N, C-alpha and C positions, 0 to 999 in steps of 0.2 A: 637544912639550912635555910634561916628567914631571909626576906629579901632585905636588903641593905636599901638606905635613904640612894637616889639618883646621886645627890651631892657627895657619895661616900667613896674612896677610894677603890673599894671593893666591891663597888656595883659592878663594873666592867668583868670582873672574874666570880661572880656570882651569875652574871647571863651566861658565860661561857657554860657552867656547870648544868644550868636549869633549864637553857632553852632549850625546846623538843620542835619537830617540823610541823608539830600540830598548833604550835604559838603562832605561827605564819599562815595555817591556811584560813581566818578566819578575819584577817585583816580589813579594815573598813578600807571603799573604794578611793576616798578622798586621802592622799599623802598625805598632809598634815597631819590628820586623824590618825593615820598610821603610825606615825613615828612619835606622836605625842607622848606615849606611855613610857620610852625611852629616855624622855630630856629631861634636866634639870629645867624648870618653870620659873624664871625670873622676873622681877618688877623692876626698872628704871627709871630714875626721876629724867627729866629733860637734860642734854649736856654732857651725858655718861658713855664714853669712850667703851666701845665692848673690845677692840683692839685696835692697836696701832698699826699702821704703815712701819714695811721694814722687820716687824717683830716674828720670831717663830712662830706657826700657827700652832695653836692648843684646842681650838673647841668650833664648831660651825654654829649658826644662831638661825633661827626661822622666827620671823618675827608674827607675832601672834595678835597683837595688838599696837598700836602706834605708827613710827614711821620711825628710819635710820637714814642717816646723810652718810655718804660714800665722798671720803675727802683726800684728794693727791696733794699732799702738803709738799713746795719746795721754799728754799729760803726768802721768797720775794712772793708766792703766791699761796692761795687755799682756793684751791678747784673744786669743785663740785659735782662729783664724775656721776651718782648717781643718786635718786630720793628712793627707798624702796618701803614699800606697805604690807600688809598681812597677807600671811602666806608665801612670802619671799624668802629665799635661804640669802646667806652671805657668807662668806667665807671657806667656801666648799672648795673653791678653785686649790687655794693652797695646801691645804689638808689633804686632798688625794695628790697633787704631785710635790708635795713636800718642800714647797718656796715658802717664802717670805709674806707674808701681807701685804699687797702692793698698795695698798690705799688704808686709810683709818676710817672707821665706822663708828660714828654719835648718834646717839639717840636725839633727834628734834623735837619731841614732844615727849611725855611719859608714856613707857613705851615696855610689851610685857615680849619677853621672848621665851625660844625652845632651846636652851644650850646641848651639844652634845660633845662632849669630852671627847678629845683626839682617841681615848682607850674605850670607849664606849662604841666610838662608832667602827672602829677596825674587828672589835667582837661581832657587832653585827652582822657585817659583811661576809668575817668568815665563818660564823655561824650556819648564816643562810645567806646566800647571794642574790638571791630574790629582793633582801631590802636595798640592795646597791640602786633597781630600777625605780625605786622612792626617790634617790636621791637624783640620779639622771634627770626622770622628768621635771624633777623642780629646778635643777638646774638647766635642763633643755630650754623649760618657759621660759627663764629668766633672759638666757641668750638670745634667743629668737627674738625677744621684745626688744634688746640691745642693739640687735643687727637690724629690725624694722625700722627703727628710730632713726639709726646711721644712712639709711638707702632714704628714707624721707628729708632730711634734710640735708643731704647732699647737694652742693650747687642751688640753693636758695637763697633769697635776699633775708635778710634778718626780718622784716612782716613775716614772711612764710616759716621760718624758723620759728619765730614767737609762735604764730598759730600752731604748728605741728607739736608744738613741745606744750603748748595748753590743754591740746585735744590728747596727748599721752599721757598729761600729770591727771586727768579727767578720769580717764579710763583706769589709770593704776589707784587714785585715790577713792574712787567711787562719791565722789564728793562736790559740788558748785564751787565748793572756795578751798583755792590753795593757799596755803600759810608759806610765803614766800616773798622777800624784798626782789625787788628789781636789783639791786647788789647780786644776789642771788642767781636770779634768772641770767643774767648775764654772764657770771663767772660759769653757771650749768652750760652755756650755749657757746663759752669762748667770744661775745659780742663785747664792742662798749657800752657801755651803761647807757650812753644817749640815744646809741639806735635803739636797744630795747625801750628808752622810754619813748620814745617816739614810735616805735612799734605799738605799745600798749598804748598809747594814745589816741592814734589813729583805730583802734578798735574799741576804744571806747566812745571815739565818736561814732562808729556805726553801731553803739546800743550793743556791742556784744560782752561786754565787760564794765567793771566797775571797778577802780583801784583803792586801796584802803591801804594804810600803813601797817607795814606788813605780810598784807595778805592782798590776794586777786579776787572777785567774785565775778563769776560765768554768769552773766544773765541770758543770754539765748545760743547754747551749744548747738542749733541745728543750724544757726546763723554764721558760728565760728568755724565749723564746717561745712559750709556755702564757701566761706573764703579762702580755703584750702586751693592750692594750686592741681590741677587737672591732671 
């Protein structure tokens, strides 16, 4: 049976019929690389919705390149839950728990994703449970980062929260430039925009960063870390 395209609805059935234990014995150590062959690789422009809050889950995504913004939307607010970058997965919990997506996922910049349709993922899990551990490790890493961020921000001043957030984003994005407006930063932290502007101003005066339209440039990461509370 010829291998159908991963886009094809026949792909999951083909996997079930053809996969053998040997197909999993030499998977790369890197989780994303190991899963790549089973995915649909898709390129997205900026501002594309991968899925919408409240929808029934149909797929899981791994960000290969670019950034995806997770938004919780109410009648009056558009809150940024998290911004995820390359190597992070999104949408896995609704798929595994059978619950609607809890937020909307939108590309912040031109982004490439690896999409795993629900049927393909279920086939992989059924045929070889070892693949589950690939997903568990991806999910665990993201949850660990989220939990660490909650602990770091608990009870902190606006200045401390902004500093912690910037350090976290530097580690996530592997770049000294953070493409984010002050309004987005305020929504991410649940702070007043004036409080965020004041904190960024103080950090700029200390020579830690420079503010530009729509982005924040970190000039001295070590000095930024030095100003975190001990």
